[in-house]
N, C-alpha and C positions, 0 to 999 in steps of 0.2 A: 475448641475447647478451652476449659478451663485449667489452670497449670498451680500444683502448689507452692507456696513461699521457699526459696530454696532452702531457707533457714529453719524448714518447719521440722521439728525432731522425729514425730512420729510417721514414716513412712508405709507403715500397715494403714493405717490411718488414713492418709492421702489415697492409696490403692482402692479400698472398700469405696470411698468415698467418687471415684472417677470409673466404679466400673463400668457403669451406664455410656458414658462418653468416649469410653475406649475404642479403637478398630478392633475387627475381630479376632485379627492374629494376636494385635497388642495384648486382649484380654486373655487369649489362651495362657500368655505368660503371664498376668497376672493370678489367674486362678488356680495356676498351679504354685506360685508363691504363696498364697495365701491357704493353700493346702496345708503346707509343710515348711513354712520360713524357715527352721533352722536349717534345713538341709539345702540354703543355700546361700549359706555365711560361707563356705568355702569354694563355692561352685565358680568356674569361670563362664565365659561366654558362651562359647562350646558347650559345656554343661547342660546350662540351661536354656537353651535352644533345644538341646537333644530332648529332656524333658518334658519341656511344653510342647516339643513337637513344631518348631518353627525353625526359620532360617535366624543366622548371627547377626544380621541387620537388622531384622526384627526385634531382637533382646534389646541393642542398644537405643533403638528407637522408641520401644518402651520405657526403657528409664531417663530419657529423655521427655517424652508426653508425661511423666507423673512431677518432672519436675527436678528431675538429678543431671549433675553435670557430668553424665556418663555412666558405664556400670559400676568403676571403683567407687565414686560418690553414693550410690544406690546401695552398695555393701556395705558401706560404711553405715547409713542411716537405718541400715535393716539391724545391723549389731545394737546400733542406738536402740531402737527399738523393743528389740528382743532384751536388753537389758535391763527394761522395766521389771521384767516378771513376767505377768500375765500379758499376753500383746493387747493393746485397748482397741486394736483394731474389730475386735469384737463387741465392741460398744455403740455400734452404727446401728440404728434399729429401722427396720424395716415394717410396712404396713403388713406384709406378711408374717411377719415373726409371733408365734403363739406364746401364752403366758411364761413357760417353760424357758421360752428362749429369752424372752426380755428380761426375767429374772437371772439367768446366767450372764447374761450382757451386760446388765447393769452394775451386777455383784464384782464382774470382773475388771470393767471400768474400773469402778469404787475403788478396788484394790493394787489395781496398777497406778491411777493417778497419786493415791496416799503415799503409796512408795516412791514414786516421784518427789513428792514436797519434802517425804524426809531425809534423801539422799540431798538434797539442796537447800535446806534452812540452815541458817546461820547459828551454831549452838551457842556460840558466843554472847550473841544476840540476845537469847532467850535466857542466858544465865543471867545476863545484865539486868533483864526483866525482874528475875525474880528477887535477883539482890535488892528494886528499889519496891515491888509489891511487897517483900519480906518485913520493911519498915515503914507502911505506910499506916496511916492512923483514920483513912479512910479512902477508898476505892468504887469509881464511881467508872460503868461502861456505855457506853455511846456508840450507835452505828444504827443503821436505815436500811429497810427491804430485808434480806438475807442476812446481812450482819446483825440487823438488830435482833435477831432470833438466835444470834450467836450471844450478843450483849447481854439477855435474858436468861440464858443457859448459865454464863459465868456468872451474875449476880444470885442466882440460886446456890451456886458453889458457895455461899459467903462462910460459912461451919470452917470449910479448909479454908479461907483466907484469913481467917480470925481476926476481921475487923467490918464495919459497918461497911456495906456495898451497896450500891444502887444502880438502876438501868433504866433512866427516864427515856419514854418512847415518844413522848410529843417536842418537837422542835423547840417551841416556847420552853418547857421545863430542861432540856437539855443547857437553851443559853444560860437560862436561869443558874441552874447547877452548877456550869463551870465557871459563872461570873461569881460566883459563893465561893469557889474552891481557895483552900489557903494553902502554906507551907505543910507538908506532911502528908497531903491530900496527891492521890493519883488518878489521872484519867487515863483507862485504856479506850482509845479510839480506834474503831473499828471499820475498815473500806476496803474492798477488793481492790477497788480501782486506784484509790488514793486522791483521788481529783472530785469527790463529792464537796459543793464550797461548806454548806453547813457543818460537815464534821471537821474542814480545815480551820474553819470559824470557831468551833468548839475546844480544839488543841489548840488555837492560839489563846482564844479567852483565857483556859484553866492554865499555861505556860505566863499569863501575863501577870495574874494573880498568885504564881509561885508553887503551881500545882507538877507534879512531875507527869509526862507524858510517855505514854508507850503506845506507840503505832502497830496494828495489824493490819498488814497491806497485803496485796496480791501482788504487785508489781513492784519495779523499779526500772527507772524514773519514777518519782511521783511527787506534786507538790506537798502535801500530806508529810513526807519525811522531814520537809526543813523544819516542821512546830513540835518534831518529837526528840524527846531525849535520848530515847531507845525503842528505833523501828525493826519489826521481825518481818520479815519479808515472806510469805508462804507462797510459793510459788506452785501452781498446779496446771495440769493439762487443760488446753481447752477444751470448753463442751464441743461437741460435734453436730448437735443438731438439736431442736427445740426438745427434744424428749429426755436428753441424757440427765443425770441429776448434777443438782449444782455443787460441784465437787469442791468451791471455795468455800463453801459454808460448811462443810466435812470438815475439810481440814483444818479451819478455824476453830471449830469443836475441839479439834483434836488436840489443836496447841492450850486453848482455855483449859483442858484436863493437866496436862500436862505443867503450867504452870499453878495450878491451885491443888495439884499434888505433891509438886516441889516446895510451895511456898508451907502446906499444911506438915509436911514432912519436918521444916525447920523450926515447927512450934514446938515448947516444951513437952516432956511429957504427960504432966498433969492435962494441958488443953486437949492433947492427943486421947488421952482417956475419956474425956467430958464428950469428944465428935464421937469415940466410939458408943457412947452409951446412949449417944443423941439418936444414934445407926440403930441401934436397937430397939430403940420405943418404937424408932417408924416401924422396924420390919414388924413389930408387934400387932400395929395399927392394920399391917396389911395382912396379918394371920400367919404370917410366915416365923418360924421359929429357928431360924436358918442363926446362927452366931458369926 
C-alpha cells in the first residue's frame, strides 16, 4: 500500500486517494473522518474508535497507514487541512461523478487552493514588483504552455500598466525581444517550476541588457530566481489527478490582476480617466450601457 509523504499538507486529500487501498477496518475510520472531519479535531483515540465502530489499535494503525507519525500528528495535519477553508479532499474526481459533483469539486478545489496561495505569498515581493513596474518604460511578459497563457493575459492589460507591453509566444521571438531590451525595460518571466531552460535564458539575457526582471515562480528554490531582481513565489496545492484544474495558472492570473491594478491606481488622475473612457467605449461595442 502506498503512503503519502510525511510532509504532505492535506491529509484529507491523502485519505480520499487511498480509500481503495485501505484495509476494511481502516476504511471505516477513513469514512467516518471524511463524513465529518471537524468532529475529529478534538477527538481522542477512544472517541474516534467509538465513532468508527473499530478498536483503538485500528485507529492508530490507520494514522500510520496514511503516512502520519501517530494519532496526534494526524490531528495536527487534519487541522492544517481544515484551515484552508473548503476541504480540498473534495477535488478528487471519480469516474462515477456526475456533472453536478464535478462542478462542486472543481470549484471547491480552486477556492481552497487560491486561499492557500493568498496566505503564503510574500506581499513585500509583490510591493517591490509594483514599484519596478510603475517606473518601467516598456514591459514584456514571457512564458510557455499554461504560463504563456498568463503572459498573454498580462499583455492585454497594458492600459492599466500604462506603457507598451508585449508577450512574444515563439521562443525565437522571446530571445530576440530579451536581447533588445534596455535599461528602463522590465521582463516579467513566468514559470511554475522555475526550471525551464528557455525562461532562464530569457531572464539572463534581459538582465544582461540592463532590464529589470520580475519572476512569477511556483516553487522555491528554483534556478530562475538567481536571474530575477524580484521573485514572487506563487505556491499552490499540488493537483491531485489528471482532471483537476491547473491551479498554478489561475493563481498566476490572480497575481497579474493584482500587479496591473496596483500599477493602474498609481497613475495620475488624467490617465485613469482615459482608461475609464476606454472601458466605456468597449462596453458600448458589447451592447452594454453599464458605466
